[in-house]
C-alpha positions in Angstrom: -16.8 1.5 -8.5 -13.8 -0.4 -7.1 -13.8 -2.3 -3.8 -10.5 -2.8 -2.1 -9.8 -5.3 0.7 -6.5 -5.4 2.6 -5.1 -8.4 4.4 -1.9 -9.5 6.0 -1.5 -7.1 8.9 -0.5 -8.2 12.3 2.0 -8.0 15.2 5.7 -8.5 14.5 8.9 -7.9 16.3 11.3 -5.2 15.1 13.5 -6.6 12.3 10.7 -8.9 11.1 8.7 -9.0 7.9 5.1 -8.8 6.8 3.4 -9.1 3.5 0.3 -7.0 2.9 -2.1 -7.8 0.1 -4.9 -5.8 -1.5 -7.6 -7.5 -3.5 -9.6 -5.3 -5.9 -13.1 -6.1 -7.3 -15.7 -4.3 -9.3 -14.7 -2.1 -12.2 -11.1 -3.1 -12.1 -9.8 -1.6 -15.3 -6.6 0.5 -15.5 -5.7 1.8 -12.1 -2.5 3.0 -10.5 -2.3 1.6 -6.9 -0.8 2.9 -3.7 -0.3 2.1 -0.1 -0.6 4.7 2.6 -0.5 4.5 6.4 -1.8 6.4 9.4 -0.4 6.2 12.9 -2.5 7.4 15.9 -2.6 11.2 16.1 -0.8 11.6 12.7 -2.0 12.3 9.2 -2.2 9.7 6.6 1.1 9.4 4.7 2.3 7.9 1.5 4.2 4.6 1.6 4.5 3.2 -1.9 2.8 3.3 -5.3 2.8 1.4 -8.6 1.6 2.2 -12.0 -1.0 0.1 -13.9 1.7 -1.8 -15.8 3.9 -2.1 -12.8 6.7 -0.4 -14.8 6.8 2.6 -12.5 7.1 2.5 -8.7 7.6 5.2 -6.0 8.5 4.9 -2.3 8.6 7.2 0.6 12.1 7.8 1.8 11.4 6.2 5.1 10.7 2.8 3.5 13.1 2.8 0.6 15.2 -0.4 0.5 12.9 -2.1 3.0 9.5 -2.2 1.3 8.6 -3.5 -2.1 5.3 -3.0 -3.9 4.2 -5.3 -6.7 1.0 -6.2 -8.5 -0.6 -9.1 -10.4 -3.2 -7.7 -12.8 -4.4 -11.2 -13.7 -5.5 -11.6 -10.1 -6.4 -8.0 -9.4 -4.0 -7.9 -6.4 -1.4 -5.5 -5.1 1.2 -6.5 -2.5 3.5 -4.7 -0.1 6.4 -6.7 1.1 7.7 -5.1 4.3 11.1 -6.2 5.6 13.3 -4.9 8.4 10.3 -3.5 10.1 10.7 -0.8 12.8 8.5 0.3 15.6 7.8 3.6 13.7 6.2 1.5 10.9 3.3 0.8 13.3 0.1 2.1 11.7 -3.0 1.2 9.9 -2.1 0.5 6.3 -4.5 1.4 3.5 -4.7 0.3 -0.1 -5.9 2.9 -2.7 -6.7 3.0 -6.4 -6.3 5.9 -8.8 -7.8 6.2 -12.3 -6.0 9.4 -12.8 -3.0 8.9 -15.2 -2.7 5.2 -14.5 0.8 5.1 -16.1 2.1 7.1 -13.1 2.8 6.0 -9.6 1.1 8.7 -7.5 2.3 9.8 -4.0 -0.6 12.2 -3.2 -3.7 11.1 -1.4 -5.8 13.5 -3.6 -5.0 11.3 -6.7 -6.8 8.3 -5.2 -10.5 7.9 -5.4 -10.9 4.5 -3.9 -9.7 3.3 -0.5 -9.8 0.1 1.5 -10.8 -0.2 5.2 -7.2 -0.7 6.3 -5.2 -3.3 8.1 -3.3 -2.9 11.4 0.5 -3.4 11.4 2.1 -3.3 14.8 5.9 -3.6 15.3 7.1 -4.2 18.8 10.6 -3.2 19.9 
């Protein structure tokens, strides 16, 4: 089992930045990691993912060039740096872990077995 705890969410004005962190505990051996988000009334959607080594990353088109995913395996943490935030980025952001093909950055929710509780990000216009 892997436990994931997100932090760093909050309220920010459009154009601002936030840095989300995800701390993993438990059986934290090789996992690919991802960030997803869910806005009210919408389905959960992919944001960014990173392979176990950090050598492979993937981003949703809507966040490319603005968000950066990174990880520190010595600290069992994954971060999401979010710049140039827009009101449409408002959502609950979830961290997820995948033991399926950890050398791959996965963009499908079905690949992820473990999920955090989420952290709210609100971007005001």
